[in-house]
N, C-alpha and C positions, 0 to 999 in steps of 0.2 A: 810894273810896280803895283802892289796891293794898296788898298785904301786903309786909312787909319782905323784901328780897332777891328781889322779883319781877324786878327788872332789875339784875343784878350789874354792877359796873364792867367786869369782864372775866372770861370763862369759859374758863379754860385746859383744863379737863377736856373741854369740847366739842371743842376742837381735836384732842385726842388721840383722842376717840371717832370723829371723822370719818376719821382716818387710821390707826386702830388696827391693822388688818391689815398695812399697809405698814410702819408703825413697828416693830411686833413682829418682822416678818421682817428688817428692817434690823438691829435689835439682835441678833437671833439670828445673823445673818451675821457680825457682829463677834465674838460669843462663840465661834463655831466657827472663826474665822480664826486665832486665836493671836496676833494683833497688838493689843496693848492700850495701847501708847504710840506715837503717830504712826503711820506705816505707810500702806498703800495706801488705806484708807478716808479718812484725813485728806487725803492727796494728791488723791484724786478730788474731794472737796468743794472743796478749794482751786482746782482747775482749773475746776470748774463755777461756783463763785462769782465767780472772776475774770472768766469769760466773761459771766456775768449782769451784772456791774457795769461791763462794757466797759473793764476794766482788764487790764494785762498780767500782773499777778501778784496772788495772794492768799496770805497766810500766817496760818494758824490759831494762835491763842494762847488762854490760859486764861480771859480775861474781857475786858470792854470797857475797864476801867481799865488793865489791862496793855497792851491794844492802843494806847491813847493814850501811855502811858509809853514803850513800846518804839519807837513811831513817832517820838516826839520825840527819843529817844536816837539813833535811826538817822539822823535828818536833821542831827545834830551839835549838839544842845543841850548846854550845859555849865553847871556850877554858877556862879551869879552872873548868868546871862543873864536877860533879861526876855522875857515872852511875852504878847502881846495876847490876851485872852480876853473873852467876853461877861460883862456884869454880871448878866444874867438867863439862868441855865442851871442844870443839876444840878451839884452840887459836884464831881463826878468830873472835870469839865473843868479845874477849878482844881487839884485834888489831883494830877493827872498832872504838871502843871508843877512843883508843889512836890516831888514824888517824884524829880524830876530836879535838885533843889536849885536850881531857878530861881524867879523871882518872877512870879506872875500879875499882869498889869496890866489891870484891867477897863475895858471900853468899853460904853457904854449901847446898848440895842437901838432899832430903829425900833418905835414903839408899834403900828404897823399890822400888823407881821408877827412881832414878838417876837424876831426875829433881829438879830444885831449890825449896827449902822449903819455902813456903809463910810465915810460922810462924817465920822465922828468918830474914825476910826482914826489918821490921820496925826498928829493932835494928841497922841496918846499914845505915839508912837514916840520913843525916846531912842537914845543911842549904844550902849546895852546891849541893845536889842531885837534878837531873833534870829528870832522866829517869830510867826505869827498862827494862832490856833485858832478858826476859825468853826464854830459849831454849827448843824446843820440841825434846829432845835428843833421838836418836836411833829410831825415828819415833813415839814416844809416846807423846801425848800432855802434857804440863805442866798444873798445876792446875790454870787456868786463872781466875776463879771467885774471889778468895781472893786476887790475885795479882792486878786485876783491881780495886777492892774495896780499897786496900791500896793506889794505884795510885790516885784515886779520892780524898781520904782524904788528901793527901799531895800535890795535884796539880802536879803530875808527869806524864810524857809521858810513854807509853808502846810501845816498838818496839820489836816484836817477831822475834826470829831467827828460821825459819822453814826450814832450809836447808835440814833436814832429814825427813820432815813430809808431803810430797806431798800426799794429799788425806785424811789425818788423821782428826778425828772429836773429838771435845770437847763438851760433853753433847748434842750430836746429830747434831751439826753444824760444818761444815768444818772449819779447820784452814784457815784463810785468811783475817779476818777483825775484830777479837775480840778487839785487841788493836788499837792504832793509826795507825800503819803500820806494815806490815809483810814482812820480807826479805827472799828471796828464792835463792837457788843455783841450777843450772842445770848442775853441774859437771857430767861427764859421768857415774859415779857410783851411782848417786842418783836414787831414785825411778822414777823420771821423769828426765832423763839425756839426754843432748845434745851430739853431737859428738865433743865437745870441751868445752871451758868455756862459761858460760851464767848465767844470774841471772834476778831477777825481784823483784819488790815491789808491794804488793797489799794493798789496803786501801779502806775505805768507804769515806774518806775525799778528796773532789775534790781539795782543795788547796794544800794538801800534794802531791797528784799525779801530779799536775801541777808544783809544785816546783821541784820534781824529774826529770820531763821531761826537765825542764830548766837546772838543774845542770848537767845532764848526757851529755848534748850537749854544752859544753863550756860556760854554762850560757847564752845561746842564743836561742831566739825564731825566730829571724829574722837574716839572714846571715850577719855577720860582725857587728851585734849589740849585745853587751854583757851586761846583766843586773846584773850578779853575777860572782864570780870567780868559774866557774864550772870546770868540768873534761870531758875527752873523755871516756865515758863508755856506749856504745850503744849495745844492743842485735843485733847480726849479723842476717841478713835475712835468710841465709842458716840454721843457728841454729834454728831460729824461725820456719822454714818450717819443720825441723826434729822434733822439739818439738810438733808441731801440729799433726803429725802422731802418736807420742808416747802418747800424751794426750788422743787420742781416745781409747787406750788400757790400760790406767793407772789403772782404777778400776779393770780390769780383772787381770792385773799383780799383783796388790796389794792383790787380793784375793788369788793368788797362794802363795804369801808370808805368808798370814794368815794361809793357810792350812799347810804350812811347819812349822810355829811357833807352831801350835796346835800339830803337830806330834812330834816336838822336846819336847814339854811340857809333852806329854804322855810317850814318849820313855825314857826320861832322868829322870823322877820322881824316887826317891829312891836312887839316887847317892849322893855322898858327894859334891854337888855343889849347888849354889843358882841360881834358875831359875828366869826369869823376872816375875815381878808382875804387873798386869794391874788393875787399879781402875775401878769400875763399870761405871764411867762416861767417860772413855777413849775408843776410838776406834783407836788403833795404826795401822800403816801401815808397821811395822817391817822392817824398813830400815836396822837395824842390830838386830841380836839375840845374846844378851850379857848375858853370865853366869858369876858367880863369884866362885872362889875357892882359898884357901890359897896356893894350890899346882899349881898355874897357869902356871908357867914356865915349870914345869915338864909335865903337861898335854899338853901344846902347843907343846912341843918337841915330845911327843908320837903321837899326832894327825898329826903333820907334817911328821913324819916318816911313818905314815900310808897313806900318800898321801892326807891328809885333810887340805886344806888351812885355816888358821886362822889369825886374826889380833888383835892387842890390841888397843882399843879405850878408853883411850889414856894412853900411858906409863908414861908420865911426865905431871902433872897438870900445867896449865898456871902459877900459882904463883911460881913454882919451875923452870921455864924456864929462861935461861940467859937473854932473851929479857925483862924480868920483874924484874931483880935483883935490879933495882933502887927503886922499891916499898918496898923492905926489908920485904917481906912477908914470914913467917916461916911455916914449915910443921905443927908444933904443933898448929898453929892457924886454920888449915884446916885438921883436922884428917880424916874426911870422904873422902874428895877428895884424900888425900894421900893414904888412904887404898884402895879406888877403883882403883887407878892407879896401885896398886900392885896386884890386884885380878881379874880385869875384863878380859874377853876373848870373842871375837866375833867369833861365829861359822858361817860357810857358810850359806847364805840365799839369795835367789833371785828368780825371776820368771822363770828362766830356770834351776834351780837346780833339780837334780833327787830326787824324793820323798823318795828314800831309804837312803838318806844321814843321817837323824837322826838315823837310825838303825846302820849304819856303825860307827857313833860317839859313840853310846851306846856300841857297841862291843869293841871299844878301851877302854872305861871306865871300862868295865867288866874285861878286861885283867889286869887293874891296881889294881883290888881288891886283897887283901891278900888272 
């Protein structure tokens, strides 16, 4: 039996240690520059990240939720509008819609991929629907082709939530500009994580990028001249400098995640669990490695006792949260999201995880066999 914390869910300090010299130098560069709000460091990261995402533009903002809110505002969402969202996602996807005084309309996922099911979307569209927000959950791209086709037929905007999908590809192309806008989070635990909060929006549409630049800065292009009711949501130059360092190793670190995911798949085959399924057209980046089992709580307890950190993403679906009780959405209307919340379990995965972790997990599963 291993000791507690032998395999942490994610080791953020290890990421810093690997890049310590470069990160320290980058932070020092900002401190000596005299630019502490926006400025050349943020602009350099925006250029580099847009290029990485195969997008025309990137605009840095304060965090991932702000990225979603500002993207929705920039594509023309208004109070009273409806927005299609996944029923299985982190609540931030819904909150962004609500913060625009619009209404989230949940659609169930495909059980095989956990991402929104395109075949269920059209049934949820009404005369008030203005946008679709597909989420690239757990680092795996949603099926964007049919989603974009539906959006074109109904004259809807598509704002992608890519908070967990830095570097992922859909049909060979990086996530970054398939839809009208793509919202990103740089929360420390993400594949591309800052040392605090941070976010960005990427797009191929110059007018959307310019609108977000305006809204993130009090609705102002010129000091004390305000064209819109904007907010204060600007990517910090120190975080931008750190992200530039981490961006240079993102593909390498994502490959480490892929190697671990492949080893998990090989090692855990044959147990009474559901392993992740990857469509031929998807190239995930394995932000999370999520299994399913009806004995989830028992398995999590066993793994934790063995010193293996696990997390549930997510134990309560958005429709069942107190924050959305006013929508009066019942579990029976969302059986897939409800079932996933009862069965999903995220195993440790990250670029600094020991390659033997899947074997240790498998050994715990063997102990549970009758």
